[in-house]
PAVEX-899239 format. One record per residue (C-alpha): residue number from 1; residue in three letters; x, y, z. Coordinates in steps of 0.25 Angstrom, whole numbers, plus 5000, padded with zeros to 4 digits. Example, Ala and Ser with C-alpha at 12.3 -4.5 7.8 and 13.67 -1.06 7.14 Angstrom:
   resi   resn      X      Y      Z
      1    ALA   5049   4982   5031
      2    SER   5055   4996   5029
END
This chain:
   resi   resn      X      Y      Z
      1    MET   5148   5166   4930
      2    ALA   5134   5176   4931
      3    ALA   5121   5168   4937
      4    ILE   5114   5160   4925
      5    THR   5099   5164   4922
      6    GLU   5089   5154   4921
      7    GLU   5084   5162   4908
      8    GLN   5100   5161   4904
      9    VAL   5100   5146   4904
     10    GLU   5086   5144   4897
     11    ARG   5093   5151   4886
     12    VAL   5103   5144   4884
     13    ARG   5096   5129   4888
     14    ALA   5085   5137   4876
     15    LEU   5096   5138   4866
     16    VAL   5105   5126   4868
     17    ALA   5093   5116   4867
     18    SER   5090   5125   4852
     19    ILE   5102   5121   4848
     20    PRO   5098   5110   4835
     21    VAL   5104   5098   4832
     22    GLY   5117   5098   4826
     23    MET   5120   5113   4829
     24    VAL   5129   5119   4844
     25    SER   5129   5130   4851
     26    THR   5140   5136   4858
     27    TYR   5142   5143   4872
     28    GLY   5143   5158   4868
     29    ASP   5134   5157   4855
     30    LEU   5122   5151   4865
     31    ALA   5127   5162   4879
     32    ALA   5125   5172   4866
     33    ALA   5111   5167   4863
     34    ALA   5106   5167   4878
     35    GLY   5111   5180   4880
     36    LEU   5124   5176   4888
     37    SER   5136   5182   4892
     38    SER   5146   5171   4890
     39    PRO   5145   5157   4885
     40    ARG   5149   5153   4899
     41    ILE   5136   5154   4904
     42    VAL   5130   5145   4894
     43    GLY   5139   5134   4898
     44    TRP   5136   5135   4910
     45    ILE   5125   5135   4906
     46    MET   5125   5120   4900
     47    ARG   5133   5117   4910
     48    THR   5121   5115   4923
     49    ASP   5107   5115   4913
     50    THR   5110   5106   4898
     51    ALA   5106   5092   4902
     52    ASP   5093   5093   4892
     53    LEU   5100   5102   4883
     54    PRO   5108   5099   4868
     55    TRP   5120   5104   4878
     56    HIS   5129   5098   4868
     57    ARG   5125   5107   4856
     58    VAL   5136   5119   4864
     59    VAL   5148   5122   4861
     60    PRO   5158   5131   4866
     61    ALA   5161   5138   4855
     62    SER   5174   5130   4850
     63    GLY   5165   5119   4848
     64    ARG   5175   5111   4857
     65    PRO   5163   5104   4868
     66    ALA   5169   5104   4880
     67    PRO   5180   5092   4883
     68    HIS   5170   5086   4892
     69    LEU   5159   5085   4885
     70    ALA   5165   5085   4870
     71    ARG   5162   5069   4869
     72    ARG   5149   5070   4873
     73    GLN   5144   5082   4866
     74    LEU   5153   5081   4851
     75    SER   5146   5070   4850
     76    ARG   5132   5073   4853
     77    LEU   5135   5084   4842
     78    ARG   5138   5074   4832
     79    ALA   5127   5068   4835
     80    GLU   5119   5078   4829
     81    GLY   5127   5082   4818
     82    VAL   5136   5093   4825
     83    PRO   5150   5095   4816
     84    ILE   5163   5093   4824
     85    ALA   5175   5092   4820
     86    ASP   5187   5087   4830
     87    GLU   5177   5089   4842
     88    ARG   5172   5101   4838
     89    VAL   5158   5106   4835
     90    ARG   5160   5112   4821
     91    LEU   5153   5124   4825
     92    ARG   5152   5134   4812
     93    GLU   5146   5122   4806
     94    CYS   5133   5119   4820
     95    ARG   5133   5132   4827
     96    TRP   5120   5135   4832
     97    ASP   5117   5151   4829
     98    ALA   5109   5152   4845
     99    PRO   5098   5162   4842
    100    ALA   5099   5170   4855
    101    ILE   5091   5169   4865
END
């Protein structure tokens, strides 16, 4: 993966911090809004730099959280009123339209 700049990290962090309670965004949506070439870059940033952010509001495009995060992530999302069915976020009902930055 190409080097990730501090500016890219800060754009992703700002977007994640902006996701409203009760809404979610996908890695791909955030990558597009931040002007990044791949959702994988967002994933890398999310794995390394989100302790102070609402990380649980970022989900794969399938709406199904990663297995190692699923229980904790879905619990937090349910508490915020995010619609979930069959352990999958119902994106059509709660997908946040991230502004380009």
